[in-house]
C-alpha positions as CSV (number, residue, x, y, z in Angstrom):
1,X,-15.6,133.3,-1.3
2,X,-13.3,136.0,0.0
3,X,-14.1,138.0,3.1
4,X,-12.9,141.1,1.2
5,X,-15.4,140.8,-1.6
6,X,-18.7,142.5,-2.4
7,X,-20.8,139.4,-2.3
8,X,-19.5,138.6,1.3
9,X,-19.7,142.1,2.7
10,X,-22.9,143.3,1.2
11,X,-24.9,140.1,0.8
12,X,-23.6,136.9,2.5
13,X,-22.5,138.3,5.9
14,X,-25.6,140.5,6.5
15,X,-27.9,137.7,5.5
16,X,-26.1,135.3,7.8
17,X,-26.2,137.7,10.7
18,X,-29.9,138.6,10.2
19,X,-31.1,134.9,10.1
20,X,-28.7,133.9,12.9
21,X,-30.1,136.5,15.3
22,X,-33.7,135.9,14.3
23,X,-33.2,132.2,15.3
24,X,-32.0,133.5,18.6
25,X,-35.6,134.6,19.3
26,X,-36.6,131.0,19.8
27,X,-37.6,130.8,23.4
28,X,-36.3,127.4,24.2
29,X,-32.5,127.8,24.6
30,X,-31.5,124.3,23.5
31,X,-33.7,124.5,20.4
32,X,-32.3,128.0,19.6
33,X,-28.7,126.8,19.9
34,X,-29.5,123.8,17.7
35,X,-31.3,125.9,15.1
36,X,-28.4,128.4,15.0
37,X,-25.9,125.6,14.6
38,X,-27.8,124.0,11.8
39,X,-28.0,127.3,10.0
40,X,-24.3,128.1,10.5
41,X,-23.4,124.6,9.2
42,X,-25.5,125.2,6.0
43,X,-24.1,128.7,5.6
44,X,-20.5,127.4,6.1
45,X,-21.0,124.7,3.5
46,X,-22.4,127.3,1.0
47,X,-19.4,129.5,1.8
48,X,-17.0,126.6,1.1
49,X,-19.0,125.5,-2.0
50,X,-18.0,128.7,-3.8
51,X,-14.7,126.9,-4.3
52,X,-16.4,124.1,-6.2
53,X,-19.0,121.3,-5.6
54,X,-16.4,118.5,-6.0
55,X,-14.3,120.1,-3.2
56,X,-17.4,120.3,-1.0
57,X,-18.0,116.5,-1.5
58,X,-14.4,115.8,-0.4
59,X,-14.9,118.0,2.6
60,X,-18.0,116.2,3.7
61,X,-16.2,112.9,3.3
62,X,-13.4,114.2,5.6
63,X,-15.9,115.3,8.2
64,X,-17.5,111.8,8.2
65,X,-14.1,110.1,8.3
66,X,-12.8,112.0,11.3
67,X,-16.1,111.9,13.2
68,X,-16.3,108.1,13.1
69,X,-12.6,107.8,13.6
70,X,-12.9,109.8,16.8
71,X,-15.8,107.6,18.0
72,X,-13.9,104.4,17.2
73,X,-10.6,105.6,18.9
74,X,-12.5,106.8,21.9
75,X,-14.5,103.5,22.3
76,X,-11.4,101.3,22.4
77,X,-10.1,100.8,25.9
78,X,-6.7,102.4,26.3
79,X,-5.4,99.8,28.8
80,X,-6.9,96.6,27.5
81,X,-6.6,97.2,23.7
82,X,-3.7,99.6,23.4
83,X,-2.5,98.2,20.1
84,X,-5.9,98.2,18.6
85,X,-6.5,101.8,19.7
86,X,-3.1,102.9,18.3
87,X,-3.9,101.1,15.0
88,X,-7.2,102.9,14.7
89,X,-5.4,106.2,15.2
90,X,-2.6,105.4,12.8
91,X,-5.1,104.4,10.1
92,X,-7.1,107.6,10.5
93,X,-3.9,109.7,10.5
94,X,-2.6,108.0,7.4
95,X,-5.9,108.6,5.6
96,X,-5.8,112.3,6.4
97,X,-2.2,112.7,5.5
98,X,-2.8,110.6,2.3
99,X,-5.5,113.0,1.2
100,X,-3.1,116.0,1.8
101,X,-0.2,114.3,0.0
102,X,-2.3,113.3,-3.0
103,X,-3.8,116.7,-3.7
104,X,-0.8,118.8,-2.7
105,X,2.3,116.9,-3.7
106,X,1.5,114.1,-6.2
107,X,1.7,116.4,-9.3
108,X,5.0,117.9,-8.1
109,X,6.6,114.5,-7.6
110,X,5.4,113.2,-11.0
111,X,6.5,116.4,-12.8
112,X,9.8,116.3,-11.1
113,X,10.5,112.7,-12.1
114,X,9.4,113.5,-15.7
115,X,11.7,116.5,-15.7
116,X,14.7,114.4,-14.5
117,X,13.9,111.7,-17.1
118,X,14.0,114.2,-20.0
119,X,17.4,115.6,-19.1
120,X,20.4,114.1,-20.8
121,X,22.8,114.5,-17.9
122,X,23.1,115.0,-14.2
123,X,24.3,118.6,-14.8
124,X,21.2,119.4,-16.9
125,X,18.9,117.7,-14.4
126,X,20.3,119.9,-11.6
127,X,20.0,123.0,-13.7
128,X,16.4,122.0,-14.4
129,X,15.8,121.5,-10.7
130,X,16.9,125.1,-10.0
131,X,14.2,126.3,-12.4
132,X,11.6,123.7,-11.4
133,X,8.4,125.3,-10.0
134,X,6.4,122.2,-9.3
135,X,4.3,122.5,-12.5
136,X,4.3,120.3,-15.5
137,X,2.1,118.0,-17.6
138,X,0.3,116.6,-14.6
139,X,-2.1,118.9,-12.9
140,X,-4.3,118.2,-9.8
141,X,-6.6,120.9,-8.7
142,X,-6.0,121.4,-5.0
143,X,-9.1,121.8,-2.9
144,X,-9.5,125.1,-1.1
145,X,-7.6,125.3,2.2
146,X,-7.0,121.5,2.2
147,X,-3.9,122.0,4.5
148,X,-5.9,123.8,7.2
149,X,-8.7,121.3,7.1
150,X,-6.4,118.3,7.4
151,X,-4.4,119.8,10.2
152,X,-7.6,120.6,12.1
153,X,-8.7,117.0,11.6
154,X,-5.4,115.6,12.8
155,X,-5.4,117.7,15.9
156,X,-8.9,116.3,16.7
157,X,-8.1,112.6,16.3
158,X,-4.7,113.1,18.1
159,X,-6.4,114.8,21.1
160,X,-9.0,112.0,21.3
161,X,-6.2,109.5,21.1
162,X,-4.2,111.1,23.9
163,X,-7.4,111.7,25.8
164,X,-7.0,115.5,25.8
165,X,-10.6,115.8,24.6
166,X,-13.6,113.5,24.5
167,X,-14.7,112.2,21.1
168,X,-17.7,114.1,19.7
169,X,-20.9,112.2,19.8
170,X,-22.8,115.0,18.0
171,X,-22.3,115.0,14.3
172,X,-23.7,118.6,14.1
173,X,-21.2,119.9,16.6
174,X,-18.3,118.1,14.9
175,X,-19.4,119.2,11.4
176,X,-19.6,122.8,12.5
177,X,-16.2,122.5,14.2
178,X,-14.7,121.5,10.9
179,X,-16.6,124.0,8.7
180,X,-17.2,127.1,10.8
181,X,-17.0,129.8,8.1
182,X,-15.1,132.4,10.1
183,X,-11.9,130.3,10.3
184,X,-12.5,127.7,7.6
185,X,-10.2,128.6,4.7
186,X,-7.1,130.1,6.4
187,X,-7.4,129.3,10.1
188,X,-6.5,130.0,12.8
189,X,-6.2,126.2,13.4
190,X,-8.6,125.6,16.3
191,X,-8.7,122.7,18.8
192,X,-11.9,120.8,19.3
193,X,-11.6,121.1,23.0
194,X,-11.9,124.9,22.6
195,X,-14.2,125.4,19.7
196,X,-16.4,122.4,20.3
197,X,-17.5,123.8,23.7
198,X,-18.3,127.2,22.1
199,X,-20.5,125.5,19.5
200,X,-22.5,123.8,22.2
201,X,-22.8,126.9,24.3
202,X,-21.7,130.5,23.7
203,X,-22.7,134.0,24.9
204,X,-24.0,136.8,22.8
205,X,-23.8,140.5,23.7
206,X,-24.0,143.8,22.0
207,X,-20.5,144.6,23.3
208,X,-19.1,141.4,21.8
209,X,-20.9,142.1,18.5
210,X,-19.5,145.6,18.2
211,X,-16.0,144.4,19.2
212,X,-16.3,141.8,16.4
213,X,-17.5,144.4,13.9
214,X,-14.6,146.7,14.8
215,X,-12.1,143.8,14.4
216,X,-13.6,142.9,11.0
217,X,-13.4,146.5,9.8
218,X,-9.7,146.9,10.8
219,X,-8.9,143.5,9.2
220,X,-10.6,144.5,6.0
221,X,-8.6,147.7,6.0
222,X,-5.4,145.7,6.4
223,X,-6.3,143.6,3.4
224,X,-7.8,146.1,1.0
225,X,-6.0,149.4,1.9
226,X,-2.5,148.0,2.4
227,X,-2.0,144.4,1.2
228,X,-4.0,144.8,-2.0
229,X,-2.4,148.1,-2.9
230,X,1.2,146.9,-2.6
231,X,0.3,143.6,-4.2
232,X,0.3,145.0,-7.8
233,X,3.8,146.4,-7.4
234,X,5.1,143.2,-5.8
235,X,3.7,141.2,-8.8
236,X,5.4,143.5,-11.3
237,X,8.8,143.2,-9.6
238,X,8.7,139.4,-8.8
239,X,7.1,138.6,-12.2
240,X,9.7,140.7,-14.0
241,X,10.9,137.9,-16.3
242,X,7.3,137.4,-17.4
243,X,6.9,141.1,-18.2
244,X,9.7,143.4,-19.4
245,X,12.7,143.3,-17.2
246,X,15.5,140.7,-16.7
247,X,16.0,140.1,-13.0
248,X,19.8,140.3,-13.5
249,X,19.3,144.0,-14.5
250,X,16.9,144.8,-11.8
251,X,19.4,146.5,-9.5
252,X,19.5,146.6,-5.7
253,X,17.0,149.5,-5.1
254,X,14.2,147.7,-7.0
255,X,15.0,144.4,-5.5
256,X,14.9,145.8,-2.0
257,X,11.7,147.7,-2.8
258,X,10.1,144.4,-4.0
259,X,10.9,142.4,-0.9
260,X,10.0,145.2,1.5
261,X,6.6,145.5,-0.1
262,X,6.1,141.7,-0.1
263,X,7.1,141.6,3.6
264,X,4.3,144.2,4.1
265,X,1.9,142.4,1.8
266,X,2.0,138.9,3.3
267,X,1.7,140.2,6.9
268,X,-1.3,142.5,6.2
269,X,-2.9,140.0,3.9
270,X,-2.8,137.1,6.4
271,X,-3.2,139.1,9.6
272,X,-6.0,141.0,8.0
273,X,-7.8,137.8,7.2
274,X,-7.3,136.6,10.8
275,X,-8.7,139.9,12.1
276,X,-11.7,139.5,9.9
277,X,-12.1,135.9,11.0
278,X,-12.0,136.9,14.6
279,X,-14.4,139.7,13.9
280,X,-17.0,137.5,12.2
281,X,-16.6,135.0,15.0
282,X,-17.2,137.7,17.5
283,X,-20.3,138.8,15.8
284,X,-21.6,135.2,16.0
285,X,-20.6,134.8,19.6
286,X,-17.4,132.8,19.1
287,X,-13.9,133.6,20.5
288,X,-11.5,132.7,17.7
289,X,-7.8,132.3,18.7
290,X,-5.3,135.0,18.0
291,X,-2.8,134.2,15.2
292,X,-0.4,137.2,15.1
293,X,1.3,139.3,17.8
294,X,3.3,142.0,15.8
295,X,5.9,139.5,14.5
296,X,7.9,142.2,12.7
297,X,8.9,143.7,16.1
298,X,10.7,140.5,17.1
299,X,14.4,140.5,18.3
300,X,15.2,136.9,17.3
301,X,14.0,134.3,14.8
302,X,12.6,132.2,17.6
303,X,10.6,135.1,18.9
304,X,9.3,135.8,15.3
305,X,7.9,132.3,15.2
306,X,6.2,132.8,18.6
307,X,4.4,135.8,17.1
308,X,3.8,134.7,13.4
309,X,1.0,132.3,12.5
310,X,0.7,131.3,16.2
311,X,-1.9,128.6,15.7
312,X,0.4,126.8,13.2
313,X,3.5,127.2,15.4
314,X,1.6,125.7,18.3
315,X,0.3,122.9,16.2
316,X,3.8,121.9,15.1
317,X,5.0,122.2,18.7
318,X,2.2,120.1,20.2
319,X,1.9,117.4,17.5
320,X,5.4,117.0,16.2
321,X,8.0,118.8,18.3
322,X,6.9,117.6,21.8
323,X,6.1,114.0,20.7
324,X,9.6,113.8,19.3
325,X,11.1,114.8,22.6
326,X,10.9,118.6,22.4
327,X,13.8,120.2,24.3
328,X,13.7,117.7,27.1
329,X,16.6,115.8,25.6
330,X,20.2,116.3,24.5
331,X,21.0,119.5,22.8
332,X,21.8,117.6,19.6
333,X,18.4,115.8,19.7
334,X,16.6,119.1,20.4
335,X,18.3,120.7,17.4
336,X,17.2,117.7,15.3
337,X,13.7,118.1,16.5
338,X,13.7,121.8,15.5
339,X,15.1,120.9,12.1
340,X,12.3,118.4,11.5
341,X,9.6,120.9,12.5
342,X,10.8,123.7,10.2
343,X,11.4,121.3,7.3
344,X,7.8,120.0,7.7
345,X,6.7,123.7,8.0
346,X,8.3,124.4,4.6
347,X,6.9,121.3,3.0
348,X,3.4,122.1,4.4
349,X,3.4,125.5,2.8
350,X,3.5,124.3,-0.8
351,X,4.6,121.8,-3.5
352,X,7.7,123.7,-4.5
353,X,11.4,123.4,-3.6
354,X,11.4,127.1,-2.7
355,X,9.3,126.4,0.3
356,X,11.7,123.7,1.5
357,X,14.6,126.1,1.2
358,X,12.5,128.7,3.1
359,X,12.0,126.1,5.9
360,X,15.7,125.3,5.9
361,X,16.7,128.9,6.4
362,X,14.7,128.9,9.6
363,X,16.3,125.5,10.5
364,X,19.8,127.1,10.3
365,X,19.0,130.2,12.3
366,X,16.8,128.6,14.9
367,X,19.6,126.0,15.6
368,X,22.2,128.8,15.7
369,X,20.1,130.7,18.2
370,X,19.8,127.6,20.4
371,X,23.5,126.8,20.3
372,X,25.1,130.2,20.8
373,X,23.4,133.1,18.9
374,X,20.5,133.4,21.3
375,X,22.7,134.2,24.2
376,X,24.6,136.8,22.2
377,X,21.3,138.4,21.2
378,X,20.1,138.5,24.9
379,X,23.3,140.1,26.0
380,X,23.5,142.6,23.2
381,X,22.5,146.0,24.6
382,X,21.8,147.5,21.2
383,X,18.5,145.9,20.5
384,X,17.9,147.5,17.1
385,X,20.8,145.3,15.9
386,X,18.8,142.3,17.0
387,X,15.7,143.5,15.2
388,X,17.8,144.2,12.0
389,X,19.2,140.7,12.1
390,X,15.8,139.2,12.5
391,X,14.0,141.2,9.9
392,X,16.8,140.5,7.4
393,X,16.5,136.7,7.9
394,X,12.8,136.9,7.6
395,X,13.0,139.0,4.3
396,X,15.6,136.6,2.8
397,X,13.1,133.8,3.6
398,X,10.3,135.7,2.0
399,X,12.3,135.9,-1.3
400,X,12.2,132.1,-1.5
401,X,8.6,132.1,-0.3
402,X,7.5,134.4,-3.1
403,X,9.7,133.2,-6.0
404,X,8.6,130.7,-8.6
405,X,11.8,128.8,-8.5
406,X,15.2,128.6,-6.8
407,X,17.0,130.1,-9.8
408,X,15.0,133.3,-9.6
409,X,15.3,133.5,-5.9
410,X,19.0,133.2,-6.0
411,X,19.4,135.8,-8.7
412,X,16.9,138.1,-6.9
413,X,19.0,137.9,-3.7
414,X,22.1,138.5,-5.8
415,X,20.5,141.8,-7.0
416,X,19.6,142.8,-3.4
417,X,23.3,142.7,-2.5
418,X,24.8,143.8,-5.8
419,X,24.9,147.5,-4.6
420,X,24.1,148.5,-8.2
421,X,21.2,150.3,-9.7
422,X,19.2,149.2,-12.7
423,X,20.5,150.7,-16.0
424,X,16.9,151.1,-17.2
425,X,14.5,151.6,-14.3
426,X,14.4,153.2,-10.8
427,X,12.3,152.6,-7.8
428,X,10.1,155.5,-8.9
429,X,9.0,153.4,-11.8
430,X,7.1,151.3,-9.4
431,X,6.1,153.8,-6.8
432,X,2.8,155.8,-6.7
433,X,1.4,158.0,-4.0
434,X,-1.0,155.3,-2.8
435,X,1.8,152.7,-2.7
436,X,4.0,155.1,-0.7
437,X,1.1,155.8,1.7
438,X,0.4,152.0,2.0
439,X,4.1,151.3,2.6
440,X,4.4,154.0,5.3
441,X,1.2,152.8,7.0
442,X,2.3,149.2,6.7
443,X,5.5,150.0,8.5
444,X,4.0,152.1,11.3
445,X,1.0,149.8,12.0
446,X,3.0,146.5,12.0
447,X,3.7,147.1,15.7
448,X,6.0,150.1,15.6
449,X,3.2,152.2,17.1
450,X,1.0,149.6,18.8
451,X,3.5,148.0,21.1
452,X,4.9,151.3,22.7
453,X,1.5,153.0,22.7
454,X,-0.8,150.0,23.5
455,X,-0.8,150.8,27.2
456,X,-1.8,154.4,26.6
457,X,-4.7,153.4,24.3
458,X,-5.9,150.7,26.8
459,X,-6.3,153.5,29.4
460,X,-8.3,155.8,27.2
461,X,-10.2,153.6,24.8
462,X,-13.4,153.6,26.9
463,X,-13.7,157.4,27.0
464,X,-16.6,158.7,25.0
465,X,-14.5,161.0,22.6
466,X,-12.1,158.1,21.9
467,X,-15.0,155.7,21.2
468,X,-16.6,158.2,18.9
469,X,-13.4,158.7,16.9
470,X,-13.0,154.9,16.8
471,X,-16.4,154.4,15.3
472,X,-15.7,157.2,12.7
473,X,-12.5,155.5,11.7
474,X,-14.2,152.1,11.4
475,X,-16.9,153.5,9.2
476,X,-14.3,155.4,7.1
477,X,-12.3,152.2,6.6
478,X,-15.3,150.2,5.7
479,X,-16.5,152.8,3.2
480,X,-13.1,153.2,1.5
481,X,-12.7,149.4,1.3
482,X,-16.1,148.9,-0.3
483,X,-15.3,151.7,-2.8
484,X,-12.0,150.0,-3.7
485,X,-13.5,146.6,-3.9
486,X,-16.4,147.7,-6.1
487,X,-13.9,149.6,-8.2
488,X,-12.1,146.3,-9.0
489,X,-9.3,146.3,-6.4
490,X,-8.9,142.6,-5.8
491,X,-6.0,140.4,-4.9
492,X,-6.6,136.8,-3.8
493,X,-5.6,136.0,-0.2
494,X,-2.1,134.5,-0.2
495,X,-2.7,131.8,2.4
496,X,-5.9,130.7,0.8
497,X,-3.7,128.6,-1.5
498,X,-2.3,126.6,1.4
């Protein structure tokens, strides 16, 4: 079930909120919290079940696996039975990783091997690899948001193993930690030490509810009024070979339009979801972690990753980078650690070679910044040059992220820097008034306005006229979004596939 859907906005969410707050009328506080948590667990399972009953059964099995794994790991004495404790953790870790590998990568590996076996020569095999998109005869349906679920599970058992958190003894609390509907399908990836405490005790207030509603409306606007509008044009350009235009005849203007629009789409799609998740959580009394901090205003690749998908970046830092030694080692070893993290990041995002190359791009530039480029960027007084460098690297990466295969990505980038126009089409073939408006708004609201004007807004946001205008804007966004959704404006969330 999508947040930006009629069934969620007009039926599911209102029903959940009504029942949830009615349960809050129970006078006994402990009984009220328990009743609310049971209801939220059932609502979350129903929310996830829209992806399929088989997926739900797998999800329940993962909840049971990690709940009992946490109890077993926590029960083994760290000093007396160190090896046994480590063995229990490793078994639980391998079971989680095994589930992820099976559903996400098995079909790709089998199809790749089959593709190689069918080619008559090494040259033909390499040519086939460039056009390989992970698909083939073998197909395994990937459960909804399996990557986010597994990473949340791993963070829990790892934190129990390192004694950063106590193992959960309450199956209801743990199950709700794993299933909470506001951050279930696309994150942010929450830690049990944070979310578990809120499940057991959280505060509700009208101010918190209204703040959550506001965040939800703005997130919905990001998704429906910007990301969804540009998505259709992005699909036309990136699926050109499947429609009417050869990518080799696309021309630089159309190629640049395509990647600029996709850069807007993926940010507003994913950050819009995060805003909606934080908003729904706020309406239910939860404080969900932030996941974005205007990443397109970054002045280096390293800064970009401190601002983009923050919960995932922190996850890789805490559970891969630091355990490998982090930066507290030789420069060569630190660069190796960075390379591993970004390579795993690419692999995590999808079963396609394009994601690996996407990760390798950030390996190269992150290491360059650590070795020498970072110092040059800091000393450079012309900061717009730093921003241009960063956004260019990010957009080149997005080409691979969006492309079906390496061959298309390479030819698309070739068109970007061909300095030639298309002999058949112009950018106006793909532009409409609403796409232009979405593009302009996408650029302005990606941090270009918020960062310099944020301090000013913070000083006046509590004034009555500003609050009234704020409410009017929220209602207008909500109304326009519902009209578009009812009218058939729909594009699946990009990160839901991960």
